[in-house]
N, C-alpha and C positions, 0 to 999 in steps of 0.2 A: 468322478465325474463329476461340476458342478454345473449345474444347469438356472440360467435364469429367464422369466419374463419380462423384456421388458416395454411398458406397455407407455404412451401418452395422447394428451390430447382427449378425451376422449367426450368434452366437451358436457357432461352430462344436460336434459334439456335439450340435447341437440339428437339424440341417438338416431340411428338406422332403426329400421326396427326393427332387424334381424340379426342384427352382425354383436349386438351383445351373447343373443345365446352361443352363437358362428364362436366367437371368442374361450366363451365358457366351457367348449366344446375343445376347442385347439390346448385351450391347459389344461384339463383333465387329461387331454390324451401323449401329454408330456409333462405328466407332475412334472414341472420346474420346483427345484426348492426354496426360490425368494421369487416373490414380481417388484420389481422398482419402477413405481409409478409416477414421470417425471414431469406433475404440474398440466396445470390447463383443465383441471380432474371439470367444473361444469362451469354452463357457457356465461353466465351472470352472478355465480356468488349465492347465490339464492337458498334455503334450508335446504327449502323443498329437493333441492337440485343437488344440493348435499349427503338427504336422503338417503337419496337413487345411489347414488353412485356408491354412498358407506353398502346399497343395498346391496350391489354390483358385485364389491369385493369381497364384503360376506362371504358367495359361493362361491368362491373363486380358492384352487387345491394350495394353497400358501400364505404368507403370510405378507401383508403387501405395506411398499413403504413407499413415502408419496414424499414427494416436497410438494407448494402452491407454485401456481403458475398466473399470470398476472390478468386470466379470468378471475380471478376465486380467491378473490378483493373486490370490493364493491368502490359500481361504475365509478369515476370518476365526478360525476353531478350528484351526489350524494357524496360529502367532501365531509360532512362529520364523522359519518360512520370511515371516508375511506383513509381521513387520517388517527383516530384516533381507537377504533377497533378495525379494522380490515381484513384481519385473521381470523376473526369471530367466527365463525360462521363454517372456515373448512378448522378449525380447532374445536373448535362444538362434536365433528364426523369422523377425524385423523390426528388428532392428538395434537397438542400444546408445543412440543415439540417441531419448530420449522426446521429446524437443522440437526435429521437423525443417525447418526453413527449406526452399523450395520457390520456385524466384524464374527466372521465366524475362525474357524485354520482353513478354511481351503478361499476367503475373501474377505475383503475389505469392502464399504460403501461405507463415502462421508459425499452428508447430504447438506449444498446450498443453498440458500433463501436468494435467489437471484430477485426476487419478484421487490420495487420498490414505491411502496403507496404514493410518494411524492411525483411521480412519470406516468406517462398516458399508457406506456404499453411495453418500450425498451426495461431489460435487466441493465442489474451493472452489484458489479460485487465488490467491497470495499477493503483496507490492506489487512483490513482486520478479521477477517473473511479470508482472503491472501495467505498472510502467514499459518492463518489456523487448521486450512486444508494441510498446508506444507507440511507442517510442523506434524501433525495425523498419519502423513503419504510415508512419513521417513521416522516409525517407530510402526512399518505394515513388517507381517512375518515373511519370510523367503517365499514360501507357500502359496500365499496369497494374490489370485487377484486383483488389484489397486483400480480402482474405479470411482468417480467424483461424479457425481447426477443433479442437476442441474436441471433451470426449466427454458434459459433462452441460447441461441446457440451459439459456436464459436471459431467455426468458419460457414462460412456457404461457398453454393458451387453454382447458384447463382447471381446478376449483376445486381436482381433488382429483393435480393435478399441483404444486404452488405447496415441497413438501417435497423438490419432486426438483428446487431453480430451483442453478444454482450459487452459492456460501454468495464473497463481492464480485462479484459482477455488482450488485451499485448503485456500488461506484467504475470498477470495470472497462470497463465498456459505456460510459460518458461518457469516458473521457479515450480507449477510445477509436475511437470515431468521432471525437471532434473530430479522432486525429489521421489518420482519413481510411481506415478501415475502412468497408468496402464490402460486406461476405459475410461471415456469421459462417456453419457449420456444426458443430452440432451432434445427437443422439443420444439414448440413456440411456433416455428414457418409448416409445420404438417407434410415434408419434405422429406424422406427420408434414403438418405446417403453414408458414407468411413470417406475419412481421410484422417491422412496422420498428423502427427504432432509432434514438433521438437521443440531441445532443450534453450540453452542458454548455453551451461556451463558445466556439460556432458553429450555425450552422442547418442542419448537413451531416445529415443524414439516412440511417443503412443499413438495414439485414436481418437477420436470420436465417434460419438456414431447416433446420427438420427434418429427419431420414430416419425411414420405419419403420425393420424389421428386412428388414433387406436375402436372407433365404434361412429362416429361423428355425419353429420352430411354438410361438414364441413371440409371436403377432400377436398385435397390441390389440382386441378386440369384433369389430369386422365392415373394423377396414381388413385389405387383407391383404397379405402381403411387398409394400415398394415401397421407391422408391429414384430420386435425383434426377439429370436429366440439366442440363449449365448449362452456356450458349451466351456467351461474351461477340466485343461487335468492339467493334474502336475505329479511322475513323476523320476525321480531322482534328480529332478533339483528342474528336470526339462517341464516347460508350460508346454502347454498344447490351447490356442482360442480360437474360437469362430463365431460371427455373426452370420443366423439367417437370417434373413427378408420373410415375415408368410404374410397377403398378400387377402385381402378378402376377394375370393371371386362370387359375383353374384347370380347369374345363374345352376351353378353346383353348392351355392348356401354352404359354403367352408374356408377359411385362411387354407390356403396351398402355397407351399415354399415358390419363392419367385429366386433368393439368390442365395448360395453363400459364401462367404467371406472370409479364407482364413487369415489368423493377428499375427507378425510377428511380435512375440513380446522381448525385449532387454532385459535382461539383467547382470544389475553386478554384484548379486550377492549368493 
């Protein structure tokens, strides 16, 4: 069984005092194989905030795969840095590769940089990105859980979040699901939920799992700090996959299991 810890939107520079330590304890308890961080690592893309984020991720008990979020590039008022060196501070701590790929015998994670420095906060995916991801998904092995990770969401459960959805999603999602997508991980809106995704030319169903803000004070309404644990196994061609939502409980000073959703993974291979 593969275990993945999905965290998003920690917004270092605004972190709650006790929550990072509680998240470290959760990670130590469950010993995930990999940790997937879907953007907004910092609040203002400052070097000190990226350094604090890197110091935290270095304490985690597994390799960390990251993509940038819109908060990880300079503010629009810093026009020169935003247009000419938007990822300089991010790259200093988390590497030059903005769309890394992780592959093991059990797992394929294809990352998408959905940020666009020319946009204020909205995310967008290009035709070239859509094609690249679809091609990589089609090359996946039968036993792999096939994940796409980006910062911006592709489905909303609140009407107010429609404006936050990824530009280009209408083209990307059907093509990715047809190509073999099992699970799309994202953040941005600090609201955890799971929704199905459909293809266009196949009967397959994929899923999207949103994560809340992992450690920051920027919680949404009554939703506390929240992360996801993803568990996947494949035996004799039969896949099992679940997404557990873990919420921070202030009185207990720990992350506690809030819900578990079992996902049906459709395979033609």
